[in-house]
C-alpha positions in Angstrom: -36.1 11.2 64.4 -33.4 13.6 65.4 -30.1 12.6 63.8 -27.8 14.2 66.4 -25.7 11.5 68.0 -23.7 11.2 71.2 -19.9 11.1 70.9 -20.1 7.4 71.9 -22.6 6.7 69.1 -20.4 8.4 66.6 -17.4 6.3 67.7 -19.6 3.2 67.0 -20.6 4.6 63.6 -17.0 5.4 62.7 -16.0 1.9 63.5 -18.9 0.3 61.7 -18.6 2.7 58.8 -14.9 1.9 58.2 -15.7 -1.8 58.2 -18.6 -1.2 55.7 -16.3 1.0 53.5 -13.8 -1.8 53.3 -16.5 -4.3 52.4 -17.7 -2.1 49.6 -14.1 -1.8 48.4 -14.0 -5.6 48.2 -17.3 -5.8 46.3 -16.2 -3.2 43.8 -12.9 -5.0 43.2 -14.6 -8.3 42.6 -17.1 -6.8 40.2 -15.4 -7.7 36.9 -16.5 -9.1 33.6 -18.1 -12.5 34.0 -19.1 -12.1 37.7 -22.6 -12.9 38.7 -24.6 -10.4 40.8 -25.6 -13.2 43.1 -22.0 -13.8 44.0 -21.6 -10.1 44.9 -24.6 -10.4 47.2 -23.3 -13.7 48.7 -19.9 -12.1 49.4 -21.5 -9.0 51.0 -23.7 -11.1 53.3 -20.8 -13.2 54.4 -18.5 -10.3 55.1 -21.1 -8.4 57.1 -21.4 -11.4 59.3 -17.6 -11.8 59.6 -17.1 -8.2 60.9 -19.8 -8.6 63.5 -22.5 -6.5 61.8 -26.0 -7.0 60.6 -27.4 -6.0 57.2 -29.3 -2.7 57.2 -31.4 -3.3 54.1 -33.2 -6.3 55.4 -34.7 -4.0 58.1 -36.8 -2.5 55.2 -40.1 -4.4 55.2 -40.2 -6.9 52.3 -36.6 -6.5 51.1 -34.7 -9.8 51.4 -31.2 -8.8 50.3 -28.2 -7.2 52.0 -27.2 -5.1 48.8 -28.9 -3.2 46.1 -27.2 -3.8 42.7 -28.1 -1.6 39.7 -27.0 -2.1 36.1 -26.9 0.8 33.5 -30.3 2.5 33.5 -31.3 1.1 36.9 -31.3 3.9 39.4 -31.8 2.4 42.9 -33.2 -0.6 44.8 -32.0 -3.1 42.2 -32.5 -6.6 43.5 -29.6 -9.0 43.2 -30.4 -11.6 40.5 -28.8 -14.1 38.1 -27.0 -11.6 35.8 -23.5 -11.9 34.5 -21.5 -8.6 34.3 -20.5 -7.6 30.8 -17.8 -5.3 29.4 -19.0 -1.7 29.6 -21.8 -2.2 32.2 -22.3 0.5 34.7 -22.7 -1.1 38.1 -23.9 0.6 41.3 -23.4 -1.2 44.6 -25.4 0.1 47.5 -24.9 -1.5 51.0 -25.8 -0.7 54.6 -24.7 -2.3 57.9 -25.8 -2.2 61.5 -22.8 -2.2 63.9 -23.3 -1.9 67.7 -26.9 -1.0 67.0 -26.2 1.9 64.6 -26.6 2.0 60.8 -24.2 3.3 58.1 -24.9 3.4 54.4 -22.7 3.8 51.4 -22.9 3.3 47.6 -20.6 3.6 44.6 -20.8 3.3 40.8 -18.1 1.7 38.6 -17.6 0.9 35.0 -17.1 -2.8 34.3 -14.2 -3.4 31.9 -11.9 -0.8 30.3 -12.0 2.1 27.9 -12.7 5.8 28.3 -16.4 5.7 27.6 -18.5 7.2 30.4 -15.5 8.2 32.5 -16.6 11.8 32.6 -20.1 10.9 33.6 -18.9 9.0 36.6 -16.2 11.5 37.6 -18.8 14.2 37.8 -20.7 12.2 40.4 -17.6 11.7 42.5 -16.9 15.5 42.3 -20.5 16.3 43.3 -20.2 14.1 46.3 -17.0 15.8 47.4 -18.5 19.2 47.0 -21.7 18.2 48.9 -19.7 16.9 51.8 -17.6 20.0 51.9 -20.8 22.1 52.1 -22.2 19.9 54.9 -20.9 21.7 58.1 -22.5 23.0 61.2 -24.3 26.3 60.5 -25.1 25.5 56.9 -28.4 24.0 55.8 -29.6 20.9 53.9 -30.2 23.3 51.0 -26.5 23.9 50.8 -25.9 20.2 50.2 -28.7 20.0 47.6 -27.3 23.1 45.9 -23.8 21.6 45.7 -25.2 18.4 44.1 -27.5 20.1 41.7 -25.1 22.8 40.4 -22.3 20.3 39.8 -24.4 17.8 38.0 -26.3 20.3 35.9 -23.2 22.2 34.9 -21.8 19.0 33.4 -25.0 18.6 31.3 -26.6 15.8 33.3 -29.7 15.8 35.5 -30.3 14.8 39.1 -33.0 12.3 39.9 -35.4 14.7 41.6 -37.7 12.0 43.1 -35.0 10.5 45.3 -33.1 11.9 48.3 -30.3 11.3 50.8 -31.3 11.1 54.4 -30.3 11.1 58.0 -29.0 7.7 59.3 -27.9 6.1 62.5 -30.4 4.7 65.0 -32.5 3.5 62.0 -31.6 3.3 58.3 -33.7 6.3 57.2 -34.0 9.3 59.6 -34.8 12.9 59.1 -33.8 15.1 57.5 -34.3 14.1 53.9 -31.7 15.6 51.6 -33.0 16.4 48.1 -30.9 16.2 45.0 -32.0 19.8 44.1 -32.9 23.0 46.0 -36.5 23.0 47.0 -37.8 26.5 47.6 -36.0 28.9 50.0 -32.6 27.4 51.1 -32.9 29.4 54.4 -36.0 27.4 55.3 -34.3 24.0 54.9 -33.1 22.1 58.0 -30.2 23.5 59.9 -27.1 21.4 60.1 -25.6 21.0 63.6 -22.6 19.1 65.0 -23.3 15.5 65.7 -25.8 15.0 63.0 -25.2 11.9 60.9 -26.3 12.0 57.3 -26.2 9.6 54.3 -25.4 12.1 51.4 -26.4 10.6 48.1 -25.6 11.9 44.6 -28.2 10.3 42.3 -28.2 11.4 38.7 -28.7 10.4 35.1 -27.2 11.0 31.7 -30.7 11.8 30.4 -33.6 13.6 32.0 -33.6 12.0 35.4 -37.3 10.9 35.5 -37.8 7.4 36.9 -40.3 4.5 36.8 -40.5 0.9 38.1 -38.6 -1.4 35.8 -40.7 -4.5 36.4 -43.2 -6.0 38.7 -40.6 -6.8 41.4 -41.9 -3.7 43.3 -38.3 -2.4 44.0 -36.1 -1.7 41.0 -36.4 1.9 39.7 -34.9 2.9 36.3 -34.6 6.0 34.2 -37.7 6.5 32.0 -35.6 7.3 29.0 -33.3 4.3 29.8 -30.3 6.6 30.0 -27.3 5.6 32.2 -27.5 6.5 35.9 -25.1 6.5 38.8 -25.1 6.9 42.6 -22.3 8.0 45.0 -23.0 7.9 48.7 -21.1 8.3 52.0 -22.3 8.5 55.6 -20.9 11.5 57.3 -20.9 13.1 60.8 -21.4 16.9 60.8 -18.6 18.9 62.3 -17.9 22.6 63.0 -15.4 23.4 60.3 -15.3 20.1 58.5 -17.4 17.0 58.5 -16.1 13.4 58.8 -16.7 10.7 56.3 -17.6 7.6 58.3 -17.7 5.2 55.4 -14.3 6.2 54.2 -12.2 3.7 52.2 -9.2 3.6 50.0 -10.3 4.1 46.4 
């Protein structure tokens, strides 16, 4: 599906994205030592309803939750469950919302507790997302986004998760184009970016090799094969001529 949106659709996505960004901010703030993942899911579900939205993730066949919550080596699609956050855990919260019929999608990883351990690992992901968004302007290509992610992560000594991608977003949760975490083939042959496209840019990477496997028989949770720490940073953006707009913006 073409991801170019009308100006009216982008207004709706901007409004919904801001609401979603603030919900994610609340979820990150409440994710402290001793908090149960089920309480994070409960709060997210209630807040989506309160702001007049609908959960995006329940539109994926078979997935019953409004969030994906990943701990430490878990990469994506972690199902909320009865788990109490511990000091030093690495938590990724991924959440999507439909507002006025249009989806936005965002995710962020935080360290639970204090201390300097793993700060560099997480800071690199935030930097990679900033660079990826800066490269995502009209006239550039999907390969430019992938290159920004890959070079930033690999220069720091980490590895992208090559089996996963960002994606277009809007009228449905997952639209074309797919946005790989690394450059696949000739960059000039990757999809062209044009104004009005809306994309969910995701930086998904691991402290180890970046290969993944299913963690259990739940059919959803993916983890790093070497059980190294992982992180994800994601914003929904609207492509512009000179600069793109972050639609899921929030105060950090």
